[in-house]
C-alpha positions as CSV (number, residue, x, y, z in Angstrom):
1,M,11.8,-9.1,1.1
2,G,8.3,-9.3,2.4
3,M,6.3,-12.4,1.5
4,G,2.6,-12.0,1.8
5,M,0.4,-15.1,1.3
6,I,-3.2,-14.3,0.7
7,T,-5.0,-17.6,1.0
8,P,-8.5,-18.7,-0.2
9,T,-9.7,-18.6,3.4
10,G,-8.8,-14.9,3.7
11,T,-5.9,-15.3,6.1
12,A,-2.5,-13.8,5.5
13,T,1.0,-14.5,6.5
14,T,3.9,-12.0,6.2
15,T,7.4,-13.3,6.4
16,I,10.2,-10.9,6.0
17,T,12.9,-13.0,4.5
18,R,14.0,-13.4,0.9
19,M,16.2,-11.1,-1.1
20,T,16.9,-13.3,-4.1
21,M,15.9,-12.8,-7.7
22,N,15.8,-16.2,-9.4
23,I,13.5,-17.9,-7.0
24,K,10.7,-20.4,-7.5
25,P,7.4,-19.2,-8.9
26,E,5.2,-20.2,-5.9
27,P,6.7,-17.8,-3.2
28,V,6.9,-15.0,-5.8
29,R,3.2,-15.4,-6.4
30,D,2.6,-14.6,-2.8
31,D,4.8,-11.5,-3.0
32,L,3.1,-10.3,-6.2
33,A,-0.4,-10.8,-4.7
34,L,0.4,-8.8,-1.6
35,A,2.2,-6.1,-3.5
36,L,-0.7,-5.7,-5.9
37,A,-3.2,-5.7,-3.1
38,M,-1.3,-3.0,-1.3
39,L,-1.1,-0.8,-4.4
40,E,-4.9,-1.2,-5.0
41,R,-5.5,-0.2,-1.4
42,A,-3.3,2.9,-1.9
43,E,-5.3,3.7,-5.1
44,I,-2.2,3.4,-7.2
45,I,-3.7,0.5,-9.1
46,D,-7.4,0.4,-10.0
47,F,-9.5,-2.2,-11.8
48,N,-6.7,-2.4,-14.3
49,G,-3.0,-2.5,-13.9
50,H,-0.6,-5.4,-13.5
51,F,2.4,-6.7,-11.6
52,S,4.9,-9.2,-13.0
53,A,8.1,-11.1,-12.1
54,R,10.6,-12.7,-14.4
55,L,10.5,-16.5,-14.3
56,P,13.8,-18.4,-13.6
57,N,16.0,-18.9,-16.7
58,S,14.1,-16.1,-18.4
59,R,11.6,-18.5,-19.9
60,G,8.8,-15.9,-19.4
61,L,7.0,-14.1,-16.6
62,L,4.4,-14.3,-13.9
63,I,1.6,-11.8,-14.3
64,N,-1.9,-11.4,-13.0
65,A,-4.4,-12.8,-15.4
66,A,-6.6,-10.6,-17.5
67,D,-9.7,-11.6,-15.6
68,S,-8.2,-11.1,-12.1
69,V,-10.1,-8.7,-9.8
70,R,-7.6,-6.3,-8.4
71,S,-9.6,-5.6,-5.3
72,R,-9.6,-9.3,-4.3
73,I,-6.3,-10.4,-5.8
74,R,-4.9,-13.8,-4.8
75,A,-1.7,-15.7,-5.4
76,D,-3.4,-18.1,-7.9
77,D,-4.4,-15.1,-10.0
78,F,-0.8,-14.9,-11.3
79,I,-0.2,-17.0,-14.4
80,E,3.0,-18.1,-16.2
81,I,3.3,-16.9,-19.8
82,D,6.1,-16.7,-22.3
83,F,7.3,-13.4,-23.9
84,E,4.7,-13.9,-26.7
85,G,1.8,-13.9,-24.1
86,R,1.2,-17.7,-24.5
87,P,0.2,-19.4,-21.2
88,L,2.8,-21.9,-20.0
89,A,0.1,-23.7,-17.9
90,G,-3.6,-23.5,-17.4
91,A,-6.3,-21.8,-19.5
92,R,-6.4,-18.2,-18.1
93,T,-5.1,-15.5,-20.4
94,A,-2.6,-12.7,-20.0
95,P,-3.7,-9.0,-19.8
96,M,-3.8,-7.1,-23.0
97,E,-0.8,-5.0,-22.1
98,F,1.5,-8.0,-21.3
99,H,3.7,-6.5,-24.1
100,L,4.7,-3.7,-21.7
101,H,6.3,-6.3,-19.4
102,A,7.6,-8.7,-22.1
103,Q,9.5,-6.0,-24.1
104,I,11.1,-4.5,-21.0
105,Y,12.3,-7.9,-19.8
106,L,13.7,-8.7,-23.2
107,R,15.6,-5.3,-23.3
108,R,16.6,-5.2,-19.6
109,P,18.2,-8.4,-18.2
110,D,18.7,-6.6,-14.9
111,V,15.0,-6.2,-14.4
112,H,13.2,-9.0,-12.5
113,A,9.9,-7.2,-11.5
114,I,7.7,-4.7,-13.3
115,V,4.5,-2.9,-12.2
116,H,2.2,-0.9,-14.5
117,T,0.0,1.4,-12.5
118,H,-2.8,4.0,-13.1
119,P,-1.9,6.5,-10.4
120,R,-4.1,9.6,-10.1
121,W,-1.6,12.3,-9.5
122,S,1.1,11.1,-12.0
123,T,-1.6,11.0,-14.6
124,V,-3.0,14.4,-13.7
125,L,0.5,15.9,-14.2
126,T,1.0,14.3,-17.7
127,T,-2.6,15.2,-18.7
128,A,-1.8,18.9,-17.9
129,G,1.5,18.7,-19.9
130,H,3.8,18.7,-16.9
131,G,6.9,16.6,-16.7
132,W,7.8,14.8,-13.5
133,Q,10.1,16.7,-11.1
134,P,11.8,15.2,-8.0
135,V,10.4,17.4,-5.2
136,T,10.6,14.9,-2.4
137,M,13.7,13.2,-0.9
138,Q,12.3,9.8,-1.7
139,A,12.0,10.8,-5.4
140,A,15.8,10.8,-5.5
141,V,15.7,7.0,-5.3
142,L,14.1,7.0,-8.8
143,G,16.5,9.3,-10.6
144,S,15.2,10.9,-13.8
145,V,11.7,9.9,-14.9
146,P,10.8,10.4,-18.6
147,T,7.3,10.6,-20.1
148,F,6.2,8.2,-22.8
149,E,4.4,10.7,-25.1
150,Q,2.1,8.3,-27.0
151,T,-1.3,7.8,-25.3
152,A,-2.2,4.2,-26.0
153,S,-2.8,0.8,-24.4
154,I,0.5,-1.1,-24.8
155,N,-1.2,-3.9,-26.7
156,S,1.4,-4.7,-29.3
157,A,5.1,-5.7,-29.3
158,A,5.9,-2.5,-31.2
159,L,4.3,-0.3,-28.6
160,G,6.1,-2.3,-25.9
161,Q,9.4,-1.8,-27.6
162,A,8.7,2.0,-27.9
163,L,8.0,2.2,-24.2
164,A,11.0,0.1,-23.3
165,Q,13.1,2.5,-25.4
166,C,11.7,5.5,-23.6
167,L,12.4,3.9,-20.2
168,G,16.0,3.1,-21.2
169,E,18.1,2.1,-18.2
170,R,15.9,4.1,-15.8
171,K,13.7,2.9,-12.9
172,A,10.4,4.4,-13.9
173,A,8.5,6.2,-16.7
174,L,5.2,8.1,-16.9
175,M,2.8,7.4,-19.7
176,R,0.9,10.5,-20.8
177,R,-2.8,10.5,-19.9
178,H,-2.5,6.8,-19.0
179,G,-0.3,5.7,-16.1
180,A,3.2,4.8,-15.1
181,V,5.7,1.9,-15.0
182,T,8.4,1.1,-12.5
183,V,11.0,-1.7,-12.8
184,A,13.4,-3.2,-10.4
185,A,15.4,-6.3,-9.4
186,S,12.8,-7.4,-6.9
187,V,9.0,-7.2,-6.3
188,R,9.7,-5.2,-3.1
189,D,11.7,-2.6,-4.9
190,A,9.3,-2.2,-7.8
191,F,6.5,-1.8,-5.3
192,V,8.4,0.9,-3.3
193,Q,9.3,2.8,-6.4
194,A,5.7,2.9,-7.5
195,V,4.7,4.3,-4.1
196,Y,7.5,6.9,-4.3
197,L,6.6,7.9,-7.8
198,E,3.0,8.7,-6.9
199,E,3.8,10.4,-3.6
200,N,6.2,12.7,-5.4
201,A,3.6,13.5,-8.1
202,H,1.0,14.3,-5.5
203,R,3.4,16.8,-3.8
204,Q,4.4,18.2,-7.1
205,Y,0.7,18.8,-7.9
206,L,0.2,20.5,-4.5
207,A,3.2,22.7,-5.0
208,L,1.9,23.8,-8.4
209,Q,-1.3,25.1,-6.6
210,I,0.6,27.7,-4.5
211,G,3.8,28.4,-6.5
212,T,6.6,27.0,-8.6
213,P,7.9,23.6,-7.5
214,Q,11.6,23.6,-6.5
215,P,13.0,20.3,-7.5
216,L,16.1,18.6,-6.2
217,S,19.3,19.3,-8.1
218,E,21.1,16.6,-10.0
219,D,23.8,16.5,-7.3
220,E,21.2,16.4,-4.5
221,C,19.4,13.5,-6.3
222,A,22.6,11.5,-6.6
223,T,23.6,12.0,-2.9
224,I,20.2,11.5,-1.4
225,G,19.3,8.7,-3.8
226,R,22.3,6.6,-2.7
227,N,21.4,7.1,0.9
228,L,17.7,6.3,0.7
229,S,18.2,3.3,-1.6
230,R,19.6,1.2,1.3
231,P,17.7,-2.1,1.5
232,A,16.7,-1.6,5.1
233,L,14.9,1.7,4.2
234,L,13.1,0.1,1.2
235,Q,12.1,-2.8,3.5
236,K,10.7,-0.3,6.0
237,V,8.3,1.0,3.3
238,W,7.1,-2.5,2.4
239,D,6.6,-3.4,6.0
240,Y,4.6,-0.3,6.7
241,H,2.2,-0.9,3.8
242,A,1.9,-4.6,4.6
243,A,1.1,-4.0,8.2
244,R,-1.6,-1.4,7.2
245,Y,-3.1,-3.7,4.6
246,L,-3.2,-6.7,6.9
247,R,-4.5,-4.7,9.9
248,N,-7.3,-3.1,7.9
249,D,-8.4,-6.5,6.5
250,G,-8.5,-8.0,9.9
251,M,-6.0,-10.6,8.9
252,S,-3.5,-12.4,11.1
253,T,0.2,-11.4,10.7
254,E,3.3,-13.3,11.6
255,A,6.6,-11.6,11.2
256,A,10.1,-13.1,11.1
257,R,13.4,-11.4,10.4
């Protein structure tokens, strides 16, 4: 997957290499920082929102600290915490909604990365009472997407458990009037799914302005989803956003395959 290292001097290096899950925290911090920066640039994350990765041996998670500034996120903004939110090192604290991440990790051993976003179009749909419909081919990668009906900050274990139950074994869920969550086996895949979720919501909103959206059928979703879930295609999305981000910031880019 892509590894983006955003250093204190403002330079960046992109190396397209790893595809493992139980990897050491330091390289994962680089991936998380670049992924969160790209989502902020795409206006899928704002001054709130968080990205996490499961720590090796399931001893906790890496997540951006409560005081991190999303528009200038750095690798050292990601802290190690246990599933109760206690820092495993350092004095910085976890975001209030760490329960969202912790409870999904506890319920889903297959999940190794989670992103909680505040996407404009997905939130518009749930605010207007619309459910999410797969109206783009890329949406088929996500499968069905439920809506968590309770409007609240996920600031308790009980709320985190309720959201995790709503998500079930799926890849994503909307949160009414609030945002969205996507989960995956890697930082790259969680990032791509967050992008696909919001792109589909935008097109669903546009379709509603001129008629009735015509979603993909269940069979179409299954067939197209299998095809578009190929790792090379997901990597292509990561590389596209990474190149745009690094170019627009005037940063240097080195690529290796």
